[in-house]
N, C-alpha and C positions, 0 to 999 in steps of 0.2 A: 218795107215797114212803112213808108208814107201812106201808101194805099189803105194799110190795115188802119192806121190812125184816122184817116179821112172816113173810113167806115164807122169807127167808133165814135167820131164826132158826130155823124148823122144820126146814128142809134141813140146817143146822148140826148140830143135835141128832141127827138121823137118820143123817147120813152119819158122824160121829164115833163114834156108838155102834156102827154096823155094821162100822166099821174097828177097833173096839176100843181107841180112844184114850183115855188115862187123864184123870184129873181134868177131866171134862167140864164140871161145874159152874163151876169156876174160868175154864176156858176160854170158856164161854158168857158168863160176866161181862165178860171182854175184849172178846168180840164185841159185846155189848150198848152198852158205853160207846164202841167204835169206831163203831158204826152211827148214834150221836148227834152224831158229828161231822161236819162239811159241808166240812172243809177237808183239805188235804195235811198230814199230821203225820209226825213222827218217832217212834221207839220211846220216846225220852224224853218226848216230849209226851204220849203215851198213857199213860205210866207215871204222870205227873203227874196226869192226869185221873182215873185209878184210885185215886190216893191221895185225891183231893180227894172222889171218891165214897165213901170209907172202905173201899176194897178193897186188900188187902195181897197182893201177889204178888211173886216174885223177878224180877229183871230177865232172868236167863237163861230163865226159864219163860215171861215175856212174849215174848221175841224167838222162842223156839220155837213159841210159839202163833201169832205172826205169820206165821212161815215156813209153818205148816200152813194157815193162812188163804189165804196166797198159793197154795199147792200145790193147794188144793181149789177155788180160784176164789172166795173171798169177799172178798179184798183183792189189790190189785197194789202193787207198790213202783217207784218211779221214781227216777232220779237226774239232776236237771237241772244242766247246766253243771257237772259234777263237784262238785256240793254234797252235803249229807247226803242220806241214803236217807229217802225220804218215802213214806208208805203212804196208799192212798186206797181207797174203796169200789169193788168190782168187781160190777156188776149184770148178770147174764146179758143178752145182747142189746143192751146198752147200750155205744155206742162214743163216745168224745169225744177231742178234742185239746186241746193246751195252748199258750197264750201265756204267757211268763215274762218279767217285768220284770228287766232286769239290774241294775237300780239299787236297787229296794226288795225284790225277790224275790217280788212278787206273782205269784199263779198264777191265770190265768183260763181255765176250760174252755169249749170251744166245740165244736159239732157242725154240719156243714153237709152235707145230703144231696146236693147238686149236687157239692160237692167229692169226696165218697166215690165217686160214680158216674163222675166224672172220672178219679180214680185207677184205678179198675177198668177203664175204658175205656182208659187209656194202658197198663196192664199187659197187656191183652188184645191190643192192637195188636202188642205185642212177644212175643206167645206165651207170656206169664208168667202162671202162676195165682197169685194173691195169697192168702195164707192169713191174714196179720196184718200191721198196720202201726201206726205212730204218727208223729205230726207235732208237733214241739215248735218253736214260733216264739219267738225272742228278740228283744226290743225294749225299748222303754220305754212304760210305762202313761201314761195321760192325766194321773194325778195329779203323777208325776214330770216330765212335760214342762212342766206349769204352774209348777213350782218351779224348772226348769233355768234357771241363769244364762245370759245370752247370750254371755258371754266367759268362758272358764276354761282353766286349764292343761291341755295335751293329756294329761297323766298321769291326769286324772280320767275320760278317756274310756273306753268299753268296747269290747270287740271287736265289729265289725260296723259301729260308728259311723262316719258320713261327716261331715267337718268341714272348714271352711275356716281356714287360718292367716291370722291378722289382724297379729299383732305377736309379738315376742319379747323377752322381759326378760332380756338377757345382755350382757356386753361385746363389744367390737369382734371379739376373737379368736374367740369362739364364734359370732357372727353370720357372720364370715368362713368359718368351717368349715362352717356350715349351707350357705351360698351355694355352696361348693365341691363339696358333696355334691350340690347340684341342688335344695335345698329352699329355696322362696322364699315371701315373703308373697303371699297370694292363692291359693296352691295348695290344690286339694280333695284331702284325704287320706282314706284308709279304714283304720281301726285293725284290725290283723290279730291282734296279741297283745299284752296289757298285763299278763302275768304271767310269772314264772318268770325266775330268773337276773337279775333286776332290768332285764332288756331290754324294750324297747318297740319293736314291729314294725309299721311303717305302710306303706302303699302310695301312690305318688303316680303317677296314670295305670298304666303297666305296669311300673314299678319298685318294688322293696322297699328299705326302709331301715331299719337297726337303729339305735335310739338308746338311750343310757342313761337312766335314770330321772331323773336330775338335769337332763339337757337337755330331757326331756320335761316336766318341770315349768316350765321357762321359756318354752316355746313356747305362746302364746295362741291358742286356736282358738275359733270360733263354730260351734255345732252347725248343721247343715242340717235345717230343720225339714220 
């Protein structure tokens, strides 16, 4: 990896000089710190790393440099599940996909040649010439699975999770309302939406239900492992 980074630095200087881009020394310092990180980071994260290294640059200058690094293929930016913009290395000829934990935010990179060949074959079967692609898999990492409680309020569940309703902590009126909607203990549900307007959208078999967050707080569910 060190050899790859040295090659990246040489290409960076050569390309930026040829393009007549200003302040190459400061921009190179940003690249150098960026290449020392092996995580997906925000512009603010990189700004703090620069400060820790004793380098002072303006935030606008940093963001402009990151945009240039993305434009010329030294970095790429991602936004997972509408979160903050994250930057990562982009090494030529290297492709990887991501698994993102919806609980702790951990990002796991992976690559699988067999999967890549399968995607190309599927595209070819449909007469489609694939130029680029990305795969983001959302789920729960091993560490979060180990700490997840066996019974929890539905409101804590994340989109895509499948759970079983075990009990509800509510009065007779609310219980009757749930039963009249067709929601019962023992039902397997899938969480569709758990954000926005205070609504909680779930699916039971082929039916969708909209619950208030207060109601979702009182329905106790067990995750399907």
